[in-house]
N, CA, C and O of each residue as an XYZ file, in Angstrom:
296
protein
N      -8.808     -3.524    -86.409
C      -7.859     -4.221    -87.201
C      -7.424     -3.311    -88.400
O      -6.345     -3.450    -88.975
N      -8.251     -2.480    -88.685
C      -7.870     -1.441    -89.674
C      -6.913     -0.550    -89.263
O      -6.234      0.035    -90.106
N      -6.728     -0.323    -87.851
C      -5.835      0.781    -87.280
C      -4.419      0.112    -87.232
O      -3.404      0.773    -87.453
N      -4.390     -1.161    -86.949
C      -3.135     -1.859    -87.010
C      -2.533     -1.979    -88.221
O      -1.312     -1.884    -88.343
N      -3.456     -2.230    -89.351
C      -2.925     -2.230    -90.648
C      -2.332     -0.837    -91.062
O      -1.282     -0.713    -91.691
N      -3.042      0.085    -90.682
C      -2.666      1.487    -90.791
C      -1.290      1.897    -90.343
O      -0.464      2.467    -91.056
N      -1.130      1.540    -89.065
C       0.262      1.561    -88.419
C       1.422      0.902    -89.132
O       2.503      1.464    -89.310
N       1.094     -0.486    -89.581
C       2.142     -1.209    -90.111
C       2.465     -0.498    -91.514
O       3.639     -0.413    -91.871
N       1.511     -0.026    -92.247
C       1.857      0.475    -93.520
C       2.354      1.912    -93.468
O       3.008      2.353    -94.414
N       2.081      2.645    -92.430
C       2.683      3.820    -92.415
C       3.990      4.066    -91.719
O       4.620      5.122    -91.782
N       4.366      2.907    -90.995
C       5.669      2.777    -90.283
C       6.476      1.246    -90.656
O       6.690      0.391    -89.797
N       6.789      1.137    -91.835
C       7.179     -0.281    -92.064
C       8.507     -0.574    -91.457
O       8.753     -1.727    -91.102
N       9.418      0.418    -91.304
C      10.600      0.182    -90.699
C      10.439     -0.249    -89.251
O      11.003     -1.263    -88.840
N       9.708      0.478    -88.508
C       9.236      0.107    -87.230
C       8.611     -1.282    -86.849
O       8.869     -2.004    -85.886
N       7.733     -1.449    -87.855
C       7.053     -2.798    -87.982
C       8.021     -3.872    -87.970
O       8.000     -4.763    -87.121
N       8.948     -3.789    -88.991
C      10.001     -4.696    -89.360
C      10.978     -4.942    -88.227
O      11.536     -6.032    -88.095
N      11.209     -3.760    -87.289
C      12.144     -3.817    -86.285
C      11.449     -4.726    -85.106
O      12.077     -5.484    -84.368
N      10.156     -4.524    -85.075
C       9.465     -5.178    -84.008
C       9.479     -6.694    -84.229
O       9.910     -7.480    -83.385
N       8.995     -7.042    -85.382
C       9.078     -8.455    -85.760
C      10.333     -9.113    -85.712
O      10.369    -10.205    -85.146
N      11.382     -8.637    -86.213
C      12.803     -9.015    -86.152
C      13.213     -9.253    -84.845
O      13.654    -10.335    -84.459
N      13.060     -8.159    -84.085
C      13.363     -8.246    -82.539
C      12.672     -9.429    -81.652
O      13.229    -10.113    -80.793
N      11.450     -9.488    -82.038
C      10.626    -10.419    -81.135
C      11.233    -11.970    -81.761
O      11.361    -12.900    -80.965
N      11.520    -12.122    -82.946
C      11.995    -13.274    -83.407
C      13.451    -13.681    -82.996
O      13.782    -14.862    -82.884
N      14.292    -12.640    -82.781
C      15.549    -12.789    -82.259
C      15.710    -13.075    -80.877
O      16.520    -13.893    -80.439
N      14.845    -12.318    -80.121
C      14.686    -12.475    -78.710
C      14.060    -14.101    -78.340
O      14.502    -14.811    -77.437
N      13.082    -14.419    -79.156
C      12.528    -15.777    -78.833
C      13.715    -16.887    -79.222
O      13.727    -17.938    -78.581
N      14.578    -16.697    -80.122
C      15.516    -17.638    -80.407
C      16.770    -17.457    -79.262
O      17.453    -18.417    -78.905
N      16.947    -16.170    -78.780
C      17.923    -16.183    -77.780
C      17.422    -16.678    -76.513
O      18.239    -17.113    -75.701
N      16.038    -16.666    -76.207
C      15.448    -17.155    -74.793
C      15.656    -18.925    -75.081
O      16.110    -19.762    -74.301
N      15.211    -19.087    -76.310
C      15.322    -20.737    -76.382
C      16.716    -21.353    -76.397
O      16.958    -22.359    -75.730
N      17.493    -20.846    -77.039
C      18.676    -21.352    -77.112
C      19.647    -21.363    -75.677
O      20.358    -22.281    -75.270
N      19.414    -20.027    -75.077
C      20.265    -19.884    -73.836
C      19.373    -20.116    -72.632
O      19.614    -19.451    -71.624
N      18.312    -21.033    -72.619
C      17.571    -21.215    -71.564
C      18.242    -21.993    -70.319
O      18.041    -21.723    -69.135
N      19.082    -23.018    -70.822
C      19.898    -23.821    -69.725
C      21.342    -23.240    -69.482
O      22.174    -23.941    -68.906
N      21.631    -22.060    -69.881
C      22.889    -21.551    -69.612
C      23.202    -21.107    -68.148
O      24.352    -21.151    -67.712
N      22.140    -20.676    -67.402
C      22.181    -20.343    -66.044
C      22.536    -18.857    -65.848
O      23.293    -18.486    -64.951
N      21.907    -17.962    -66.797
C      22.162    -16.560    -66.583
C      21.366    -15.944    -65.625
O      20.290    -16.471    -65.342
N      21.730    -14.870    -65.055
C      21.086    -14.159    -63.853
C      20.068    -13.227    -64.548
O      20.190    -13.000    -65.752
N      19.164    -12.733    -63.894
C      18.118    -11.811    -64.169
C      18.734    -10.487    -64.933
O      18.172     -9.942    -65.884
N      19.850    -10.106    -64.420
C      20.430     -8.754    -65.050
C      21.084     -9.174    -66.360
O      20.934     -8.507    -67.383
N      21.763    -10.213    -66.321
C      22.382    -10.615    -67.690
C      21.365    -10.908    -68.793
O      21.598    -10.564    -69.952
N      20.135    -11.596    -68.415
C      18.984    -11.645    -69.380
C      18.476    -10.512    -69.877
O      18.212    -10.347    -71.068
N      18.298     -9.583    -68.877
C      17.929     -8.209    -69.257
C      18.710     -7.422    -70.527
O      18.183     -6.955    -71.537
N      20.041     -7.425    -70.179
C      21.027     -6.920    -70.929
C      21.210     -7.524    -72.386
O      21.481     -6.861    -73.387
N      21.014     -8.894    -72.331
C      21.156     -9.425    -73.456
C      19.892     -9.353    -74.420
O      19.974     -9.386    -75.648
N      18.659     -9.244    -73.663
C      17.445     -8.784    -74.571
C      17.593     -7.461    -75.062
O      17.309     -7.195    -76.230
N      18.036     -6.569    -74.226
C      18.101     -5.094    -74.646
C      19.168     -5.067    -75.788
O      18.883     -4.379    -76.768
N      20.208     -5.646    -75.782
C      21.265     -5.677    -76.831
C      20.744     -6.228    -78.097
O      21.026     -5.663    -79.154
N      19.992     -7.309    -78.072
C      19.464     -8.264    -79.036
C      18.404     -7.227    -79.758
O      18.361     -7.287    -80.987
N      17.657     -6.402    -79.176
C      16.575     -5.531    -79.664
C      17.276     -4.444    -80.469
O      16.827     -4.079    -81.556
N      18.418     -3.912    -79.914
C      19.190     -2.779    -80.418
C      19.900     -3.314    -81.902
O      20.010     -2.604    -82.902
N      20.275     -4.499    -81.806
C      20.916     -5.125    -82.958
C      19.886     -5.542    -83.992
O      20.267     -5.732    -85.147
N      18.653     -5.693    -83.676
C      17.727     -5.918    -84.750
C      17.324     -4.547    -85.193
O      16.883     -4.441    -86.338
N      17.421     -3.417    -84.392
C      17.124     -2.389    -84.907
C      18.126     -1.702    -85.748
O      17.805     -0.812    -86.535
N      19.445     -2.148    -85.569
C      20.604     -1.652    -86.566
C      20.445     -2.452    -87.853
O      20.736     -1.940    -88.934
N      19.987     -3.705    -87.756
C      19.848     -4.476    -88.887
C      18.783     -3.802    -89.867
O      19.027     -3.616    -91.059
N      17.547     -3.444    -89.236
C      16.551     -2.766    -89.868
C      17.050     -1.522    -90.490
O      16.699     -1.269    -91.642
N      17.829     -0.721    -89.850
C      18.360      0.539    -90.318
C      19.172      0.303    -91.444
O      19.008      0.997    -92.447
N      20.088     -0.644    -91.411
C      21.099     -0.837    -92.470
C      20.360     -1.201    -93.792
O      20.643     -0.701    -94.881
N      19.336     -2.167    -93.571
C      18.522     -2.763    -94.836
C      17.720     -1.672    -95.395
O      17.329     -1.759    -96.559
N      17.396     -0.498    -94.563
C      16.421      0.536    -95.201
C      17.446      1.464    -95.987
O      16.920      2.242    -96.783
N      18.725      1.495    -95.889
C      19.530      2.488    -96.494
C      19.030      2.281    -97.887
O      18.628      3.284    -98.477
N      18.995      1.082    -98.525
C      18.591      0.994   -100.088
C      17.335      1.388   -100.454
O      17.093      1.431   -101.660
N      16.340      1.736    -99.535
C      15.035      2.167    -99.820
C      14.996      3.452   -100.615
O      14.199      3.529   -101.550
N      15.825      4.512   -100.309
C      15.671      5.642   -100.898
C      16.292      5.765   -102.195
O      16.031      6.759   -102.873
N      17.220      4.726   -102.702
C      17.734      4.794   -103.792
C      16.840      4.106   -105.000
O      17.181      4.212   -106.178
N      15.670      3.396   -104.583
C      14.931      2.846   -105.504
C      13.943      4.017   -105.927
O      13.484      4.047   -107.069
N      13.647      4.921   -105.036
C      12.688      5.773   -105.520
C      13.188      6.924   -106.481
O      12.347      7.506   -107.165
N      14.359      7.233   -106.551
C      14.914      8.202   -107.429
C      15.110      7.646   -108.802
O      15.589      6.547   -109.081
N      14.661      8.586   -109.636
C      14.593      8.148   -111.193
C      16.257      8.042   -111.722
O      17.170      8.743   -111.285
N      16.364      7.076   -112.675
C      17.828      6.994   -113.011
C      18.010      8.011   -114.126
O      17.099      8.161   -114.941
N      19.168      8.743   -114.215
C      19.464      9.661   -115.166
C      20.063      9.036   -116.323
O      20.984      8.248   -116.108
N      19.694      9.256   -117.533
C      20.493      8.777   -118.798
C      21.246      9.848   -119.331
O      20.774     10.971   -119.513
N      22.513      9.489   -119.605
C      23.473     10.415   -120.207
C      23.378     10.428   -121.694
O      24.120     11.156   -122.353
């Protein structure tokens, strides 16, 4: 259990990507279950959904570096 906690704390963006992608894929599968997609279409929809989740986490993480820098006073 401690090893999982260490991985999550040492790689927060990767962990957030995994959780967001899992949630987005679950919603996708639930909402599109009766559409009649073929296996190849499901595969590419899931791949693109995981990539979109990664892009979301990447964009959100842009602001993380700015908080660490001390503000200069004039």
